[in-house]
Z-matrix of the N, CA and C atoms (Angstrom, degrees):
N
C 1 1.392
C 2 1.451 1 112.76
N 3 1.349 2 122.90 1 132.36
C 4 1.502 3 123.83 2 -175.49
C 5 1.511 4 110.79 3 -72.32
N 6 1.346 5 117.10 4 146.10
C 7 1.322 6 120.85 5 -176.17
C 8 1.585 7 110.60 6 -73.82
N 9 1.297 8 118.12 7 136.64
C 10 1.452 9 120.40 8 179.70
C 11 1.618 10 106.82 9 -80.04
N 12 1.293 11 110.64 10 135.20
C 13 1.543 12 120.82 11 172.10
C 14 1.434 13 108.93 12 -92.39
N 15 1.371 14 120.17 13 123.45
C 16 1.494 15 124.88 14 177.74
C 17 1.551 16 110.66 15 -63.80
N 18 1.326 17 114.24 16 144.94
C 19 1.483 18 121.00 17 177.58
C 20 1.597 19 107.33 18 -104.24
N 21 1.329 20 116.13 19 137.99
C 22 1.404 21 118.50 20 174.91
C 23 1.482 22 108.81 21 -132.80
N 24 1.363 23 117.45 22 158.63
C 25 1.408 24 124.48 23 -179.68
C 26 1.560 25 113.66 24 -100.35
N 27 1.327 26 121.93 25 133.54
C 28 1.471 27 121.79 26 -178.47
C 29 1.632 28 100.43 27 -77.88
N 30 1.308 29 114.11 28 139.19
C 31 1.447 30 116.63 29 -176.49
C 32 1.552 31 110.39 30 -79.37
N 33 1.344 32 117.63 31 -14.79
C 34 1.475 33 122.04 32 -179.52
C 35 1.547 34 113.38 33 -88.34
N 36 1.299 35 114.28 34 -56.24
C 37 1.530 36 120.71 35 -173.95
C 38 1.489 37 108.89 36 -95.91
N 39 1.334 38 118.99 37 -11.24
C 40 1.489 39 123.57 38 -178.59
C 41 1.480 40 115.78 39 66.76
N 42 1.294 41 118.44 40 11.48
C 43 1.576 42 117.41 41 -176.31
C 44 1.570 43 104.13 42 -87.68
N 45 1.285 44 105.35 43 148.95
C 46 1.543 45 115.87 44 175.10
C 47 1.507 46 113.73 45 -91.66
N 48 1.298 47 112.67 46 129.93
C 49 1.482 48 116.60 47 -176.13
C 50 1.466 49 106.75 48 -142.67
N 51 1.446 50 113.54 49 165.14
C 52 1.447 51 118.19 50 177.36
C 53 1.527 52 107.07 51 -63.39
N 54 1.278 53 116.10 52 144.23
C 55 1.510 54 121.51 53 -179.18
C 56 1.591 55 113.73 54 -54.68
N 57 1.277 56 120.11 55 -38.95
C 58 1.519 57 119.48 56 178.28
C 59 1.445 58 114.78 57 -64.17
N 60 1.354 59 118.33 58 -19.09
C 61 1.512 60 122.05 59 -178.86
C 62 1.504 61 111.76 60 -89.09
N 63 1.244 62 117.31 61 -4.34
C 64 1.499 63 121.17 62 179.20
C 65 1.484 64 112.67 63 -109.24
N 66 1.370 65 118.77 64 151.77
C 67 1.433 66 120.64 65 174.05
C 68 1.549 67 106.09 66 -96.52
N 69 1.413 68 114.56 67 140.09
C 70 1.424 69 122.40 68 179.90
C 71 1.509 70 112.45 69 -96.89
N 72 1.189 71 117.59 70 121.50
C 73 1.580 72 123.03 71 173.03
C 74 1.451 73 109.49 72 -104.89
N 75 1.360 74 117.46 73 131.05
C 76 1.483 75 120.32 74 -170.78
C 77 1.528 76 108.47 75 -128.92
N 78 1.305 77 111.02 76 143.10
C 79 1.470 78 119.40 77 171.43
C 80 1.445 79 103.01 78 -103.73
N 81 1.356 80 120.60 79 115.97
C 82 1.469 81 122.77 80 -176.02
C 83 1.432 82 111.24 81 -77.23
N 84 1.324 83 122.26 82 168.86
C 85 1.461 84 126.29 83 176.96
C 86 1.526 85 114.79 84 -57.97
N 87 1.426 86 113.52 85 -27.28
C 88 1.454 87 120.09 86 177.32
C 89 1.499 88 113.33 87 -78.15
N 90 1.353 89 114.65 88 -11.50
C 91 1.508 90 120.92 89 179.37
C 92 1.503 91 117.39 90 98.17
N 93 1.375 92 120.47 91 1.80
C 94 1.473 93 121.80 92 177.33
C 95 1.460 94 105.26 93 -83.33
N 96 1.446 95 113.19 94 151.01
C 97 1.409 96 122.44 95 173.60
C 98 1.483 97 109.54 96 -106.76
N 99 1.347 98 117.42 97 132.29
C 100 1.467 99 119.26 98 179.83
C 101 1.498 100 111.50 99 -152.50
N 102 1.391 101 113.62 100 163.32
C 103 1.404 102 120.55 101 176.71
C 104 1.532 103 106.76 102 -79.59
N 105 1.350 104 115.34 103 134.77
C 106 1.393 105 121.21 104 175.81
C 107 1.505 106 112.25 105 -111.41
N 108 1.309 107 114.53 106 94.21
C 109 1.513 108 117.23 107 -177.25
C 110 1.401 109 118.89 108 -69.04
N 111 1.332 110 120.00 109 -27.58
C 112 1.391 111 124.79 110 179.18
C 113 1.501 112 118.33 111 -97.50
N 114 1.335 113 113.01 112 -13.14
C 115 1.508 114 119.01 113 176.45
C 116 1.547 115 110.65 114 75.57
N 117 1.304 116 114.52 115 29.24
C 118 1.532 117 116.57 116 -176.59
C 119 1.565 118 113.47 117 -122.08
N 120 1.375 119 116.40 118 -7.12
C 121 1.465 120 119.09 119 179.66
C 122 1.568 121 111.92 120 -67.57
N 123 1.286 122 115.64 121 134.29
C 124 1.435 123 115.86 122 -179.77
C 125 1.543 124 112.09 123 -76.44
N 126 1.188 125 115.80 124 148.01
C 127 1.507 126 119.00 125 -178.88
C 128 1.517 127 112.99 126 139.10
N 129 1.275 128 118.85 127 -176.67
C 130 1.497 129 124.62 128 179.31
C 131 1.520 130 104.21 129 -85.36
N 132 1.437 131 112.20 130 124.35
C 133 1.509 132 117.41 131 -173.37
C 134 1.534 133 107.83 132 -110.94
N 135 1.357 134 112.94 133 159.93
C 136 1.488 135 117.09 134 175.97
C 137 1.663 136 98.25 135 -142.71
N 138 1.314 137 116.22 136 152.05
C 139 1.392 138 121.49 137 177.58
C 140 1.420 139 114.86 138 -109.89
N 141 1.308 140 120.68 139 143.82
C 142 1.447 141 124.11 140 177.68
C 143 1.525 142 110.88 141 -145.61
N 144 1.381 143 115.51 142 143.08
C 145 1.362 144 117.83 143 177.72
C 146 1.465 145 111.59 144 -54.41
N 147 1.363 146 116.25 145 155.91
C 148 1.531 147 119.41 146 179.32
C 149 1.523 148 109.90 147 -85.14
N 150 1.277 149 116.18 148 48.51
C 151 1.514 150 116.56 149 -178.88
C 152 1.568 151 107.80 150 -129.82
N 153 1.249 152 111.19 151 153.61
C 154 1.565 153 119.21 152 -178.48
C 155 1.490 154 104.13 153 -68.32
N 156 1.354 155 120.14 154 -37.30
C 157 1.423 156 119.36 155 -175.32
C 158 1.468 157 113.71 156 -66.36
N 159 1.356 158 116.75 157 -34.42
C 160 1.533 159 117.10 158 176.56
C 161 1.407 160 109.28 159 -73.62
N 162 1.332 161 124.01 160 -35.57
C 163 1.426 162 126.35 161 175.92
C 164 1.507 163 110.10 162 -58.94
N 165 1.242 164 115.99 163 -47.34
C 166 1.468 165 122.66 164 -175.37
C 167 1.584 166 107.11 165 -67.29
N 168 1.304 167 115.70 166 -39.46
C 169 1.476 168 118.10 167 175.92
C 170 1.498 169 112.97 168 -66.80
N 171 1.288 170 120.03 169 -35.18
C 172 1.458 171 123.74 170 171.24
C 173 1.435 172 115.59 171 -66.08
N 174 1.345 173 120.88 172 -30.96
C 175 1.522 174 126.11 173 175.10
C 176 1.493 175 104.17 174 -68.53
N 177 1.322 176 115.26 175 -53.24
C 178 1.500 177 120.03 176 -171.28
C 179 1.533 178 112.96 177 -64.17
N 180 1.317 179 117.35 178 -37.40
C 181 1.443 180 123.16 179 -175.91
C 182 1.544 181 114.06 180 -90.86
N 183 1.394 182 112.70 181 -16.37
C 184 1.408 183 118.41 182 176.94
C 185 1.549 184 109.69 183 75.41
N 186 1.387 185 115.40 184 12.70
C 187 1.372 186 119.85 185 -178.82
C 188 1.458 187 120.62 186 -60.84
N 189 1.312 188 115.80 187 -34.21
C 190 1.481 189 123.08 188 172.87
C 191 1.521 190 112.79 189 -64.66
N 192 1.306 191 112.53 190 -43.73
C 193 1.583 192 117.22 191 -179.77
C 194 1.535 193 107.73 192 -61.96
N 195 1.393 194 119.96 193 -41.40
C 196 1.365 195 122.42 194 -177.01
C 197 1.553 196 110.18 195 -69.13
N 198 1.375 197 119.82 196 -36.88
C 199 1.454 198 126.07 197 -173.82
C 200 1.550 199 104.77 198 -71.01
N 201 1.371 200 119.44 199 -41.99
C 202 1.441 201 122.77 200 -178.67
C 203 1.437 202 114.45 201 -88.47
N 204 1.306 203 118.68 202 -5.16
C 205 1.481 204 124.53 203 177.53
C 206 1.546 205 112.70 204 55.66
N 207 1.337 206 116.94 205 46.14
C 208 1.373 207 127.08 206 176.93
C 209 1.530 208 113.61 207 -155.23
N 210 1.257 209 117.67 208 160.51
C 211 1.459 210 118.96 209 -178.32
C 212 1.591 211 106.58 210 -87.59
N 213 1.269 212 112.04 211 133.09
C 214 1.466 213 115.22 212 -179.53
C 215 1.565 214 108.67 213 -120.25
N 216 1.398 215 110.78 214 123.20
C 217 1.441 216 121.42 215 -176.91
C 218 1.562 217 111.48 216 -76.08
N 219 1.259 218 116.23 217 162.22
C 220 1.469 219 120.95 218 174.61
C 221 1.513 220 115.48 219 -59.78
N 222 1.459 221 111.16 220 -31.83
C 223 1.431 222 116.64 221 179.26
C 224 1.547 223 110.22 222 -63.59
N 225 1.382 224 113.18 223 -37.55
C 226 1.469 225 116.93 224 -177.25
C 227 1.555 226 107.88 225 -73.99
N 228 1.230 227 118.23 226 -35.07
C 229 1.533 228 116.86 227 174.15
C 230 1.462 229 114.31 228 -62.03
N 231 1.379 230 114.42 229 -38.84
C 232 1.439 231 121.95 230 178.21
C 233 1.527 232 108.91 231 -61.36
N 234 1.383 233 113.67 232 -46.85
C 235 1.506 234 119.13 233 178.94
C 236 1.521 235 106.86 234 -60.57
N 237 1.211 236 119.64 235 -52.69
C 238 1.552 237 118.88 236 -178.05
C 239 1.518 238 108.69 237 -57.95
N 240 1.315 239 118.68 238 -37.81
C 241 1.535 240 117.83 239 178.14
C 242 1.472 241 110.70 240 -57.69
N 243 1.421 242 115.72 241 -52.09
C 244 1.418 243 121.02 242 178.15
C 245 1.509 244 118.24 243 -58.65
N 246 1.313 245 112.48 244 -39.68
C 247 1.583 246 121.02 245 179.61
C 248 1.611 247 106.20 246 -67.75
N 249 1.291 248 118.04 247 -42.86
C 250 1.449 249 118.48 248 178.84
C 251 1.523 250 114.08 249 -64.39
N 252 1.352 251 112.55 250 -35.71
C 253 1.491 252 116.58 251 179.53
C 254 1.545 253 107.56 252 -70.20
N 255 1.311 254 118.13 253 -39.59
C 256 1.459 255 120.73 254 179.38
C 257 1.455 256 111.12 255 -63.64
N 258 1.366 257 115.73 256 -41.84
C 259 1.537 258 116.78 257 -178.39
C 260 1.459 259 111.75 258 -67.86
N 261 1.307 260 118.62 259 -27.24
C 262 1.464 261 120.63 260 176.47
C 263 1.514 262 113.47 261 -68.90
N 264 1.299 263 117.19 262 -34.51
C 265 1.415 264 122.95 263 178.92
C 266 1.513 265 114.45 264 -72.18
N 267 1.223 266 117.67 265 -14.65
C 268 1.489 267 122.35 266 -175.90
C 269 1.429 268 106.76 267 -85.08
């Protein structure tokens, strides 16, 4: 029997995609917000397409802040952007 691939929804564009195609952003129990490249970090997670357009849309609409239930500063968005770019290059 083939393994089922979970489907998740991007918080910015609201499209449903296979979980490996999305980037997971997590708010850890300590309250920090970070990119979770492996999907294993504990905490409240939200998924976003691996595109700059969706990240910009999430910033503008504050969708990521609502999903993670925390305030996200522009510095954190910039850090997430650079971490997502770095992960794509690997």
